N, C-alpha and C positions, 0 to 999 in steps of 0.2 A: 427639771421636774415640773410638769403642768399640774393643774388642780384637779383634772379628771382624765380618765382613760377608759377605754372599753374593758381592758383586762389589766389587773395588777398582779404580778407574780412576786411572792415573798420568798426570797432566796436567790442565789446566783450560781449554784452548782450545776452538775450535769442534768438532773431532773428539772430544775427550774428553767434552765436555758432551753431545753427541749420543749418545755411547756410554752415558753415565750415564742419560740419559732413556730410551733404548731398553731398557736393563737394568731400569730401574724399572718399565717397562710389563709386564714378565714377573712382577712381584711380588717381585723380588729387593730386598734391602736393599743400598744402594750408598754407598760412600765415594769422594769425589774428592780426590786428593792434589795440591795446588798448591804447588810449591816457592817461588813468589814470594809476597811479602806481598800483602795484599788490594788495595792501591792499584795494584799492577802485575799484577794477575791477567789471565788470558786468553791468555798466550803470544803467539805471532805474530799471532793473530787480532786482538788489540786494535790492532795497528799497520797493519792493512789498511784499504782503502777499502770493503770489504764486497761487492765484485762477485762474482757467482756465475753461472757458465756452466751452461746446461741446455738440453736439447732441448725445443722447443715447436712446436706446429702453426701458431699464428697469434695474433691479438689475443685470441681467446677464452681461450687458456691464460694470456696475460699478465694478463688481467682476473681470472682465478681466483686468481692469486698477488698481484695488486695491484688489488683491487676499488675502491679509493678514487679511481682515475683519473676525471677529469671527462670529460663528453662532448666538451668542447672539446679536451682533450689527445688523446683518441682520434682525433678528426677531423683534427687537424693532424700526426699521427705515423704514419709507416710503420714498423711493428714488424717486418714481414716474417715469416719463419718460420726455424726452425733445426732441421732434421730430425736424427734419430738417426744417419742415414748421414753427414750433414755433420759432426756432432760427432765421430763415429768417424774420418772422413777427416781432419779437422784434427788430431786427437790422433795419428793414425798419421804424418801428414806431418811435423809439427814434431818428433816424436821419432825421425825417420828410420826409421820402421816397426819400432822396437824395443820399443814398449810391449807389455806382457803382454796378449795378445788376450782372455783370459778376464776379467781384472780391468778392462780397458778397456770391454768390453761391459757389465759390471755397472755401472760408473761412468756410462756414457751412458744405459743403459736405465732406471736407477733415479734419474736426476738430477731429472726433473720431480716424480716422486712424493715424493722426499725433501724438496724445497723445499715441497711442499704439506703434508707432515708437519710441517716446521719451522714453517710458518704456523700450524698447529694448536697449536703450542707457544707461540705468541705472537710469533714473529719476523715482522716486516713488511718488505715489499719495495716499492721504487719504481724507475721507469725511470732509467737513467743519462744523463739529459739533460746535454749540455755536454761529457761525456767520451767518449760512444760514439755521439753523434748530433749533427750540425750542422744548423742551420736554413738551408735554401737555398730561395729562392722561397716563403717562408712555411710551409715544411713540414720537420719533422724526419724524418730517415731513419737508422735504426739499421744499423750495419755490424759486421762481424767476429764475429757470433754471440753477442755479449755485450750483454744488454739490461737486467737488473735488478741492483740492489744492495740491501743491507739498510739499513733506516732507521737513521741514526746511524752508518753505516759499521761498521768492525770493533768499536769500543767498544759501539755499539748492539746488535750481534749478541751479544756476550758478555753484556751486561746482560740481554737478553731470555732467553738460555739459562740464566743463573744464576737469574733470577726463576722460570723454569719448573722448574728443579731444586729450588728451595726449596719450591715448591708441591707437588712430588712427594715431599717428605720425604727428599731426598738430602742427605747430609752433605758439606760441603766444608771441608777443613782447609787453612788457609793457612800458609805458612812451613814446609811439610812436604815434605822432600825424600826421595824413595825412594832407598835405597842399594843394595838387592839384593833378589832374588827368593828366597822360601823354597820349598824343594822337599822332597818325600817320595816316594821310589820313582819318580823322574822326572816327577812331577806337581807343578805349581806350586800351592802352598797358601797363599800370602800374600806380604807385602812387609815388609822391614825399613825403618823410617822414622826419620829424624832430625827431631824436632819439639820446639819449646820447650826447647832446650838439652839434650835427652836422646835416646836411641835406644830404640825399642821395636819389637816385632813386631805386625803386624796380620794376622790369619788371614783367609783368603778362599777361597770355593769356586772363584773364577776371578779372574784379573787381566787388565785391558785396559791395554796400553801405548799412550799417546797423548801423549807428552811432547816431540814435535818432533824435528827433526834435530840436527846438530852444528854449525850455522852460527855459533853464538856462541863456539865453542871454537877459538881461533886455532891451537893446536897440531894439532888434528885436521884443520882446514882445510888446513894446510900439508902434513900427512902424506898426506892422501887427494886433495885437489884439486890440490896442487902448489905449487911455489915462487911466492911473491908473494901468495898468497891470505891470508896473515896480515896483509897491508896493506889488505884490503878493509874497508869500513865494514859494520856489521851493521844491517840495516833495522829489525829487530824486537827481540824479547826478549833480554835478557842472560842468561837462565836456560837457554836451549836448548843445553846442553853435550853432548848425546848420551847422557845417562844411561840412558834407556830402551833404546837400542840396546845399550849396554855391558852392562847387566844381562842382557839376553836372550842376547847372545853368550857371556856367562860361563857360562850353563847349557846351551850347545850349540845355540843357534839358528843358522840359516843366514843369512849375509850375502847381500844380493841387490841388484841394480839398478846404477845408474850412480854408483859411489862417487867418481869423479873429476869428477862433474857437479853443477851447482847452478843454481838460479834466481837471477840477478843482474842488476841494472838500473843505469841511469844515475842517480846520486844526488848530492845537493849536496856539492860538494868539501869544504866546511868543516863538514859535519855531525859530530856527536859519534860516538864509537866505536860506541855502541849506539843503538838507537832512543830517541827522545824523545817521551813520550806527549803533551806539550804541542803538538808539531808533527805527530805521527802520520805519515801517509803523505805529508805535504807536502814532504818533502825529495826525492821522486822528481821527475824531469824528463822527461815522456813526450810532449811535443809535438815531439820531434825529427824526425818525418817531414816537417814543414814548414820545417825548418832545414837548414843544413849543419853537420856536426860535424868539427872539425879538432883535430889533436893538437899536441904541442909543436913539431913540424917544420912546422906550418902547413899540413898536408896532410889531405885527407879520407881516411878509412880504412875506411869502411863505407858500404853502400848504405842511406841513411836511409829511402828509399821502397821498400824491397824488398817490403813487405807492410804490412797494417794493423798499427798499433802493438802490438795485443795478441797478435800472432804473432811479434814480434821483440824486444820490450823485455826479456824474461826472459833472453835470451842476449847482448844488447849490453853489459851490464855487464862481462862477462868480456872482451869485446873492448876496452873502455875500460881495464880493468885491465892489459892487455898493452901499452898504449901507453907511450912514454917518460914517466916521472914519474907514471904511473897516473892521468892526467887528460885531459880534453878540454873544448872549448868548443862550445856550441851557438849558432849565429848566425842571427838573424832580421832581416827588415826589416818595415816597417809594413804591407805587403800581407797579412801573415799573423799579426801579433801578436794580432789579435782571436780567433784560433783557439787561442791558448795556454790550457792548462788552468789552474785556479785556483792550482796549486802554484807558478806563476811569479810570483805576486803576493804571496807571503808576505814577511815581514820578513827571515827567516833565509835569505838567498839571496846568492850571490856573482855579482853582475851588473855589467856595464859598458855604458854607452850612449855614442853619438857621432853627430855629424852627417855624418861622412865615414868611409869605410872605413879611410883612413890613420890617422885619430885612433883609431878602434876598435882597429886592430891594435896601436897603441902601448899601449893600456890592457889588452889581453889578456895577463895575466901569464904568462910562461913560453913564449910562442909566438913563433916566428920570423916577424917582421912582414912582411918582404919575400916570404917564401915564401907566407904567407897571402894577400897581395894577388895574387900570381900564381895561386894556387889559385882565388880568386874570379873573376878575369878569365877563366880557362880554363873554369870552371864556367858562367859567364853566357853565354859564346859557344856552349856545347855544348847548350843547352836547346832542345827542340822547342816553341817559343813558339806554333806553329800549332795545338797540341793544347790544348783548353780545360782549365782547372784546376777540379777538383771534389773537395773534401775528403771527401765521403761515399762515394766509390767509388775503386777503383784506376784512376785516370784515364788512365794511360799517358803522362802529360806527363813526359817523361824527357829525360835527356841522351844524347848519342851521341858516341862516340870517346874518352871518358875512361878512364883506367886502372881506375877504379871508377865505373861509371855509376850514376846515380840513376834508378830505373825508374818512379816515380810522384811526383806532387806537387812537381815541380821548378819553382821560380820564380826568376827573376833577382833577385839582391841589388842593388837600385838605388833603394829607396824609404826614405830616412832619415826619422827617426833610427833607427840600427841598435842592436840589443840582442844581447848575448852573455852566456851563463850557463855557469859553470864546474861540471863534474861529474866524479865519480869512480865507482868501482864500489860498489854497495850489494848485499850478498848477502841474499837473502830466506830460502831454505831449501835444504838439500842433497837430492840425489836418491837417494843410496845409503841402504840400511837393511836391514830384515828381510823375509824372504819369508813371504807369507801364502797361505792357501787362499782360495777364493771365500767361505768362511764367516768369514774374518778370523782363522783360527787361525794361530798362528806355527809355521812349519815348522822342524824340526831339521836338523842336518847329515846326518842319516840319511834325510832326505826324508819324514819322517812328522810329523804335527801333535804339538806338545808339549801334553799334556793340561793344561787349565786356563789356557792363555796365549793371549791375543788381542792384536791390534795394529791401529792405524788412524792415518791422518793422515800427517804429513811423515816419520815414521820408517819407513814402508813403502817398500821398494824395488820397482822393476820397472814402475812406471807412467810416470814421466817420465824422458826421456833427452834430453840436449843442450838442450832447450827445453821450453816448455809453452804451451798455449793460455791466454791470460789469463782469470782467473776460475775456472779448473778446479781450483785448489788447495783453495779452501774447499769446493767441491762434492765433491771427492774425500774430504776429511775428513768431511763430513757423511754422505755415502753409506756409506762404510766404517765410520764411527763408529756409525751406526745398526745396521749389520750386526754389528759386533763386540759391541756392547752386548746386542743381542738374542740372539746366539749364546751369549755368556757367561751371560746370565740363564736361557736355556732349559737350558743344561747344569747349572746349579746347581739349578734348580727341577724338573728331571726331565722 
């Protein structure tokens, strides 16, 4: 680590590394500060499955990003299309039309080009078979606008970007926690850093904040998200304590977005407090649209089939957190267990099986067994069994007359052996953060850009509210990371 650089990037996940690479393209010297040790590098990105949502016209765009697909794969797959209008519509719909229209338009319109740029940096993409497409009548059909993931998932994405950074001459300092921003006459001119047991100042022409939200900070979660959020599991990095947000607020940056909102999913009940790199994203339990979920009272509490999984999973964790005891059980029978994602087959899972519903109810710890059996009986009788079941579309196979109806993929629970999985809330990232301009400049409380300060990734507010379309988090980080790095580099290099 030198004493000065053109651009310093705080953070080392997907958004941060994209910012560093984009800044490097301008000819700027770049330092990346990673507060984690090297073996835990990559922030939340390392804990993801690597899915990235983007707008595409059809199979020709898919092949441009994933040219290694065989003719046989192309022939047996319906990739469909996902237009910019559909992406914008999904983003507006799931955020209840609160998403910043300018930032949302940039995210959508630059999504494909950004993935193509990432491929040029060595990131490889493959179709998400098995998680976003089911094989029906010999053919895969992709659904929900989410088609590709990075090879190697989140860890593979981080490895590819780190390799690209090394090739571009970008310095990465591990175990280096940014403490505060250095300013002169209201301009950001560097960062104070704690590294190798000491504190030092690193001067910079511009600083890019990309160090994630405050999801790992139990005190901040309780302060901003509300009571009970201190009990949530953290899906990802233990280092995302909100430091980047705090440093910016300390010099007058404007807080922005949904500070009481977060991306939170159904997560293994007995998972550790923070993410485990050995398991990665395997603690998630996202096949619930084909199950029923019941709480401690033995009651269903959510429409499991309200929409495709990737439009509901980011908000259902909060619903689970609000249940008695902060847990739920997902219950399946043998008609649908073949549709379960791989995460249901890992060793680190709280699972019970039984040949009868009565036996299953007795094994589901913490659940009112009699009430559960009544729930299943009422649910089975309410299903429109005359409607065909199809996991690739919103099939309209629903219940009628229940307090909470299931609107798609409703199947009677009557094919033993039965399986039940215990879940709680796993928080992914927080929605509140800093306000930025379309050039990723951080905005002050006076409503003007703070000279020399940029931001991208999870610590930017105003894009996601209440919920988010699956896979748009990594794309958001990459799009605005590229913009932030390029803006910072151009500023420094004139």
